[in-house]
C-alpha positions in Angstrom: -12.1 -88.0 242.6 -10.4 -86.9 239.4 -7.4 -88.9 240.4 -9.4 -92.0 240.7 -10.8 -91.5 237.2 -7.5 -91.1 235.9 -6.3 -94.2 237.6 -9.2 -96.1 236.2 -8.9 -94.8 232.8 -4.9 -95.6 232.7 -5.7 -99.1 234.1 -8.3 -99.7 231.3 -5.8 -98.5 228.7 -3.1 -100.9 230.0 -5.4 -103.9 229.9 -6.6 -103.5 226.5 -3.4 -104.2 224.6 -5.1 -103.7 221.2 -5.6 -100.0 221.6 -3.8 -98.1 219.0 -2.9 -101.2 217.2 -6.1 -101.9 215.4 -5.2 -103.6 211.9 -6.9 -105.1 209.0 -5.7 -108.7 209.0 -6.8 -109.1 205.2 -5.0 -106.0 204.0 -2.0 -107.3 206.1 -2.1 -110.7 204.3 -1.8 -108.8 200.9 1.1 -106.6 202.2 2.8 -109.9 203.5 3.6 -111.3 200.3 6.9 -109.2 200.4 7.6 -110.7 203.8 7.2 -114.3 202.6 10.7 -114.5 200.9 12.5 -114.6 204.3 9.6 -115.2 206.9 7.7 -117.9 205.0 4.5 -118.1 203.3 2.6 -118.9 206.3 4.7 -116.6 208.8 7.0 -119.6 209.5 10.5 -118.9 208.5 12.5 -121.6 206.4 15.8 -120.2 207.9 16.9 -119.9 211.5 18.2 -116.5 210.8 14.8 -115.0 210.4 12.2 -115.1 212.9 8.6 -116.9 212.6 6.2 -114.0 212.6 3.2 -116.2 212.8 1.5 -116.0 216.1 3.4 -113.2 217.6 1.5 -110.6 219.7 0.3 -107.8 217.8 1.9 -105.1 219.8 5.4 -106.6 219.7 5.4 -106.8 216.0 4.2 -103.2 215.7 6.9 -102.0 218.1 9.5 -104.0 216.2 8.6 -103.0 212.6 8.2 -99.3 213.7 11.7 -99.7 215.3 13.3 -101.0 212.1 11.6 -98.3 210.0 12.4 -95.5 212.3 16.1 -96.6 212.7 15.8 -97.5 216.4 16.7 -101.1 215.2 19.4 -101.7 212.7 19.6 -104.6 210.5 20.7 -104.4 206.7 17.9 -106.5 205.6 14.9 -105.3 207.5 15.7 -101.7 207.4 15.1 -101.0 203.6 11.9 -103.5 203.9 10.5 -101.6 206.6 11.5 -97.9 205.5 8.4 -97.3 203.1 5.8 -98.9 205.6 3.0 -96.5 206.9 1.7 -96.9 210.4 -1.4 -98.5 208.7 0.6 -101.1 206.9 2.4 -102.0 210.1 -0.9 -102.5 212.0 -2.2 -104.4 209.1 0.7 -106.8 208.9 0.7 -107.1 212.8 -3.0 -107.9 212.6 -2.3 -110.5 209.9 0.5 -112.3 211.7 -0.7 -111.9 215.1 -4.1 -113.7 213.8 -2.1 -116.8 212.7 -1.2 -119.9 214.8 2.2 -120.9 215.5 
């Protein structure tokens, strides 16, 4: 019985991809002003070297920004931009960009 409850709970967790990534899109929009220089005012990059962020999945954005911040992903331009971001900042930015259309 306990095993079944654990399986149900794990399944529910996996199906709800927003768990742990809740963010405030309005706060993310304010924070995104810094990102606009490379990723575009509306999350669409003007340069092929930098990805579009608009419409990306929230969990993906959180994972990538944390990887840049924590040094798991190296990039000479993104590392210093991501370094000061808190988990709340990252969740807010991800909420903002994931709420946008591509």
